[in-house]
RODOBA-114300 format. One record per residue (C-alpha): residue in three letters; x, y, z. Coordinates in steps of 0.5 Angstrom, whole numbers, plus 500, padded with zeros to 3 digits. Layout:
<sites>
AlaXYZ;...
</sites>
This chain:
<sites>
Met500501500;His503507498;Thr505511504;Val505519504;Val510522510;Val509528512;Gly514532514;Thr514540516;Ser515543508;Gly509541506;Val506536501;Ser506535493;Ala499535488;Ser500528488;Asp500526495;Val494530496;Leu491526490;Ala494519493;Val491521499;Ala484523497;Arg482519492;Gly487513494;Ala487509500;Ala495512502;Arg497511509;Ile499517513;Glu506517517;Leu509523520;Ser516524519;Glu521524525;Glu522531524;Ala515533523;Val514530531;Ala520534533;Ala518540530;Leu511539533;Ala514539540;Ala518544539;Ala513550538;Arg509546543;Glu514548548;Ile513556546;Val506555547;Asp506552554;Ala511558556;Leu506563554;Ala501559556;Ala503560564;Lys505568562;Pro499572565;Asp500576558;Pro494574554;Val496572547;Tyr491570541;Gly488564541;Val492562546;Ser489565552;Thr483570549;Gly477569546;Phe476569538;Gly475573532;Ala470579535;Leu471576542;Ala479576542;Thr479582547;Arg477577553;His483574556;Ile481567558;Ser483564565;Pro487557565;Glu482553568;Leu477555562;Arg482554557;Ala481547555;Gln473548555;Leu475555550;Gln478549545;Arg472545545;Asn468550544;Ile470553539;Val470546535;Arg463546538;Ser460552535;His464553529;Ala462545527;Ala455550524;Gly455547517;Met448546513;Gly446543507;Pro448536503;Arg454533505;Val461534502;Glu464529497;Arg469523502;Glu475525497;Val475532499;Val473532507;Arg479527506;Ala484532502;Leu481537507;Met484533513;Phe490530510;Leu492538508;Arg490542515;Leu495535518;Lys500538513;Thr500545516;Val500542523;Cys506539522;Ser509545519;Gly511546527;His508553526;Thr501551529;Gly503550536;Val499542537;Arg502537540;Pro505531537;Glu499526539;Val494531536;Ala497531529;Gln498523531;Thr491522531;Met489526525;Ala493521521;Asp490515525;Val483517524;Ile484518516;Asn488512516;Ala483508519;Gly478511513;Ile474515518;Thr470520514;Pro467526518;Val461528515;Val462535512;His456540510;Glu456544503;Tyr455551507;Gly459554513;Ser465557509;Leu467564507;Gly474562505;Cys476567510;Ser480565517;Gly480558514;Asp474554511;Leu471555518;Ala466549519;Pro468545514;Leu474544519;Ser470545525;His467539523;Cys473534522;Ala476537529;Leu469534532;Thr471527529;Leu478528533;Met474529540;Gly470523539;Glu464527538;Gly459529532;Asp458524526;Ala463521521;Glu463516515;Gly466509517;Pro470505511;Asp464501510;Gly460507508;Val456507514;Val455514518;Arg455513525;Pro457517532;Ala464519531;Gly466517538;Glu463509536;Leu468509530;Leu474511533;Ala473507539;Glu473501534;His479502531;Gly483504537;Ile483511537;Gln483515543;Pro479522542;Val484527543;Glu482533549;Leu484539547;Arg489544549;Glu491552548;Lys491554542;Glu490547538;Gly482548537;Leu484555533;Ala489551529;Leu485545527;Leu480550523;Asn484556521;Gly486555514;Thr484554507;Asp485546506;Gly478545503;Met479550497;Leu486547497;Gly485540496;Met478542491;Leu483545487;Val489540487;Met483535485;Ala480539480;Leu488541477;Ala488532476;Asp481532472;Leu482538467;Asp489536466;Thr485530462;Leu479534460;Tyr483539456;Lys486532453;Ser480530452;Ala477536448;Asp483536444;Ile481529441;Thr475530440;Ala475537437;Ala480533431;Leu475528431;Ser470534429;Leu475537425;Glu475530421;Ala468529421;Leu467535417;Leu472534412;Gly476540415;Thr483543414;Asp489540419;Lys494546416;Val492551421;Leu495546427;Ala502547424;Pro507547428;Glu510554424;Leu503557426;His503557433;Ala510558434;Ile509565431;Arg504566438;Pro508562443;His503561448;Pro505554451;Gly498552451;Gln496554444;Gly502550442;Ala500543446;Ala494543444;Ala495544436;Ala500538437;Asn496534440;Met490535435;Leu495534430;Ala498527433;Val491525433;Leu490527425;Glu496524423;Gly494519417;Ser487521416;Gln484521410;Leu478525411;Thr482532412;Gly484537406;His477536403;His475543404;Gln476545397;Asp472539394;Asp465540392;Ala463546397;Pro469550397;Arg472553404;Val477558404;Gln477557412;Asp473552417;Ala469556422;Tyr472559429;Ser470553433;Val475548428;Arg480553427;Cys481556434;Ala481550438;Pro488550439;Gln487558442;Val481556446;Ala484550449;Gly491553450;Ala488558454;Gly485554458;Arg491551459;Asp496557461;Thr490558466;Met491552469;Ala499553469;His498559473;Ala493556478;Arg498549479;Leu503555481;Val499558486;Ala497551489;Glu503549489;Arg506555493;Glu500553498;Leu501546499;Ala508549502;Ser505553506;Ala503554514;Val496557514;Asp494558521;Asn493564526;Pro497566530;Val503562527;Val509561531;Leu515563528;Pro523560528;Asp525566533;Gly520564539;Arg515569537;Val507567537;Glu504573532;Ser497574529;Asn497574521;Gly492574515;Asn495569512;Phe488565512;His485569507;Gly484565501;Ala484570496;Pro490567493;Val486561492;Ala480563490;Tyr481567484;Val484561481;Leu478557482;Asp474562479;Phe479563474;Leu478556472;Ala470556471;Ile471561466;Ala476557463;Ala472551463;Ala466554461;Asp469557455;Leu472550453;Gly465547454;Ser462553449;Ile467552444;Ala465544443;Glu458545444;Arg458549437;Arg463543433;Thr457539435;Asp451543433;Arg455544427;Leu456536426;Leu448536426;Asp446542422;Lys446539414;Asn447546412;Arg454547415;Ser456539416;His458538409;Gly454533407;Leu452529414;Pro445527414;Pro441532419;Phe442530426;Leu446525424;Ala440521424;Asp439514420;Asp432516417;Ala431523418;Gly424526419;Val422518421;Asp429518427;Ser431524431;Gly437522431;Leu442527437;Met438532436;Ile436533444;Ala443530445;Gln444537443;Tyr439540448;Thr442537453;Gln450539452;Ala446547451;Ala443546457;Leu450544461;Val454549457;Ser448555460;Glu450552466;Met457553466;Lys456560464;Arg452561471;Leu458557474;Ala463562471;Val461568475;Pro466569480;Ala465568487;Ser471571489;Ala468578487;Asp463577492;Ser465579500;Ile460578506;Pro463581513;Ser462577519;Ser464577526;Ala461583528;Met466586523;Gln472584525;Glu472579519;Asp470584514;His473582507;Val472575505;Ser474571499;Met468566499;Gly474561495;Trp470555499;Ser463557494;Ala469558488;Ala471551489;Arg464548490;Lys462551484;Leu468549480;Arg467541481;Thr460542478;Ala463545472;Val468540471;Asp462535472;Asn459538467;Leu464539462;Thr466532462;Arg458530460;Ile459536454;Ile466533452;Ala462526452;Val456528447;Glu461531442;Leu465525442;Tyr458521441;Ala456526435;Ala464526432;Thr465519432;Arg458517429;Ala459522424;Ile466519422;Gln462512421;Leu457515416;Arg463518412;Glu463512407;Gly469511403;Leu474515406;Ser479513412;Pro479516418;Ala486517422;Pro489511426;Ala488514433;Ser480516431;Arg479508429;Ala482506436;Val478511439;Ile472509435;Glu473501437;Ala474503444;Ala468506445;Arg464502442;Ala467496446;Ala465501452;Gly457501450;Val458508447;Gln453505440;Gly454507433;Pro450510428;Gly443507427;Pro435508428;Asp433511434;Arg434508440;Phe433510448;Leu439515448;Ala441517455;Pro444509456;Asp449512450;Leu451518453;Ala452515460;Ala457510456;Ala460516453;Asp461520460;Ala464514464;Phe469513457;Val471520458;Arg471520466;Gly475514467;Gly481517462;His479511457;Leu478516451;Val485519452;Glu488512453;Ala485509447;Val489516443;Glu496514447;Lys496507445;Val497510438;Thr500517438;Gly504516445;Pro504521451;Leu499527449;Arg502534452;
</sites>
């Protein structure tokens, strides 16, 4: 079983994916345990002094003016977790919660939080046991951390609230801890605050979205190439020398991917035949420019994610020289902005894919294909309503592209008077990625059917490989009308599982 060792210098995106989506186990490095112990000594020393220190011997947020006596501090830390575990709405996905817990542990192990080693070990034990706290959709403003989501996780560490066991059944957290031999933690000074003051939820969702979008952008290059083939378009616009004079890296990569898919096709280059065209439509000709801009957006988002993965996000923090200082590093703006930016790029990629699908179905623009790719147009409706479904998904993606980070709602009696809404940006991006997968699946379904309807000319070897793999996966080919939803579901699963990219790469080698 894969093991992720958490040290003091952060974690990688692959570590997050291994824990969130896989069954990777977590171990704390000796360096991390030593750093945890050293920082805790500093916090204990401050707690023994009469001077108030935020998070150690004071209240929180707008209540930070009250000095808390030693006998009430354990209760203070319990209370912040209980009161902040105020989420509402549907449960958040298991992979999101596992990423959330793992990334909070990453910051705890940095040695900047003042949390005891035994608390960090309990966090690792809970994840390793497959125990997943029940976290709700609503409760984070993306500032002072993903407060309610992280509080629900901290509540599980205390043996309170509900959690999902490894069998998928939701039960009282205390019962699940006991079954796995895990002792609930009794929080001390600073620890309750440290467990819920970070950008971990939005960051985890960013990391997973980037992984999904990496596959989807390659998938979109493939379906764009298939549509170009089906429309008898020209691949001359994909020539490397044309993209070299506008040297955006993503654009060059997208064009190279499309060119690789089209290599050996007998369907391209017929734009000057029976109905001469000087140029293909923008949705075909400009596919690399749109997909490339999205790739470059992803590159920026990946840079932000890498920086955040190397960060210790907490307030206050323990510094190497022994100071414990308040700060604003918990603000989610850097992550929120790129989450919103990715939603915009994804919406545009979905939009251009839908335009190509519509072109394939329109007999006036499809260059000889039957209306709606129907078997007997009029008796059969073909893929008419599949495009409706795709259009509905695109319309929702445009709404989801409205930035969450442009909004701010003051909270905590105006102490927290500007928030990032990064959690909301992450939640809508997850929906956008889900929708984009379906949109690409519809284009795949239409383009493969259209290619098969082009008799007498052979598609590229990579295109044939896609068609064969898709048919084997239950994505049906041309023929009379049938119950279409199962076909579209099969196409969705084919794209979602990465099988579209796999089929092409067996022929072309790795795509960019």
